N, C-alpha and C positions, 0 to 999 in steps of 0.2 A: 234708606227707604227714595231716598232722589239720586237718581243719573242725571250729573247735573252737563251729563257728553250726551245727551240722549238729543239726535237731531229733529224730532219733532218736537217733543217735551220738555225740556232740561229741568222744568218749575214742578213737574208733578211731584205729587208726593203717595209714594207708592206702602201706606200704612200698614199692609198685611206681610209687608220685608222687613218692619220691625221687632230688633232683638226677642228671642223667647224669654220667659220669664227664666229657662233654666241657664238662656247664655247672659244674660244679666246679670243672674245669681254667681256664674263663673267668672266673670271680668268683678265683681264686686271685691268677691271672695281671692281672687288675685290682688288687688287693687290693698287692699287690708293687710292681707299677709306678707306683702312689699313694706308697708308702713309703718308694721307692728315693730313694736319698741317694748325691753324688758319692763315699763310701768304696766302697759297695758297685759301683758300676763301675768305680773303682780296681783292687778287691778281685779280681772277675771278669777285670779283664785282666790284672792283673799274675800271676794263674795262667799265664798263656800266656807269658809274658816278654817280651807286648807293651809298650811305653810307652802309659803314660794322660796323656802329654801330647797338645796340639793336632795333628796333622800340620805345621802349617802357622804361623808364629807372626801376632800379632796386626798388623794392618790398621795400619800409622802412621797417627799423628794429624799430620802435619808438613802443609803446605799442597803439591801437587804440584810446583811449581818446587822445595821443598827434597827431593825424596827422587831416590834414584838414577836415574841413566839405564836402572838394567835394569831395572826397579819393573817389574810388570808393567799394562801397558792395561788400563782399566777395560771399555775394550767388547771385548774379547777373553772373550766368556763362556767359549765350549769348554776354556779353559784355567783357568777355576776351578771346576769338579766337581771332588767329594770324590777325593783319591788313594785306594790302596792303602793305606795307613797309617788311614785313617779309616773304612774299609768294613772294613776287621779288625778294628778298635776296635766298630764299632758288630756284628759277629758275636760279637764278644768278649762282649761286652750282652747279647743276644738266648738265647749259650748260659748265661751265668748267672742268666740270668729264668726261662728252661727247668728249669734243676738245681735254683732255689729254687719255685719248682712243684711240682715231683716231690716235692721233700723235704717242704714243708706237705700234699701231697694223703698221702703214706705216714704221716703224721702222725695226721693227721685220722681216717684209716682205722685204724689204732693205739689211739687215745682215743675211739673212736666207743661200744665196745663197754661202756668206764667211763660215759660221758655218761648211755645206756639202764638202765645199774644206780643211778646217782645221783638219777635220775628216776623209776627204780622205786621206789626206799625214799622217797621225797618223796610218790608216789601214796599208798602205805602206811600215812605218818605222819598224812596228811592225812585218810584214809579215817575213816567213823564209820559202825561195824556198827548197823545199825535197833536199837532194844529192848536192847544188850549190856550200858550201861551203866543203863539204868534197872532191868532184868529184876534185877541186880547187886544195887542201892539196894533193891531190895522184898522181894529173901529176906534182907538181912542181911547178904551178902557182901563191901561193896565197905567199906573202911580197916578192914579185921578188927572188925567188926563182928559179934557171934555171937546177937543178936537179933533177931525178927523187925522192922518197922517198925509204928507204930501206923496208924489209918487217917487221920487227919490228915497224916503224913506222905506215908504212898503216895499221896494226890490228890494233896498238893504237886509229888510225884516223877513224877505221869502231866501233869500241865498242863507240868512242865517238859519232859516226853518231847517233845509237842509233839503229843499230841491232846486237847490242851484249847486249842490256839491258838485267838485271835482271829479268824480266818480261815475256820478248819473252821467255827466258830460260827456265822458269816454265812453258809455255805455256799460261802464260797469253796476255791478247792481251791490248796495249797503248791506254790511254787514248785522241778520236780524240783531235788535237787542233783547235782551233779557228779558221774560216777560214778569215784571216785578208784583203786579195785581194781581195775576194767576197765581204766583207764588205765596202773594197776600192772602188770596181767597184758603187755599189748602192748608195753610196755615191755621187760617179761622176755623174753617172745617176740622180741621184734628182739637183745635181748642173746645170747641162744643163738644168733638165727642169725648174728652177727660173730662166736661162739668159735666156730661150725663153720667160717665164711669160713676164719676167719685160721688152722685147723688148730690153736688151741689145745685145742680139744676134739674128740674125735672120736665118731660118731653110737652105736657101741656105748658110749660112757659116759653118754652125757647120755640115750638109753634110746629107742625107738621111737617113741611119743607125743610123746615132746618134739621133736623132727626132723621130725616131721609137722609140727606145731603151730608151728614157728619159722620167722619172719620173715627171710627170707637176701635180703641185697641185692647184689644181679648184678653191684655195679662199686662 
């Protein structure tokens, strides 16, 4: 949703570019199938009462002459197609995967707002309000100091604030800092959008202004 290399607004959240429901399900299905274990397959099959054992016994490793006369000839290919038990097992496996994808999709939607809230708090913590710290130092308000700073201390604080950076003295421009407060605001709007979409909060509870600005993901 965010292009961090955008030269104008790298903090802006393009919520309309959030992965669609089908894209999310494709990702979750790939995740489930990749992490699929035999126990998962056996569990999904056992829920329907079907056996998780193979539908046909393994082929004997004995020479053909030692096999029973009733053994299946190798050239009868049609007789070697999967039986009904195999098809039922595959259907149960697909059903189990679909149920797991549904569960993960629901969890992701439920916890998405919490993720936005966490990143909103992170942005606020990372943000620096220009001049706020230095003004407090100059006015003698930081660390409980009640007396004004000396001229030397003010000069040192001015340099520390960035006004006396070497780059500025050489005529260069300081690199723009990432807008953490803007980022936090965008995350907050996504948070309120999810709260409204999930029905946790009503439009009346959050207010008309928030409803108008909230970024609601439609899927």
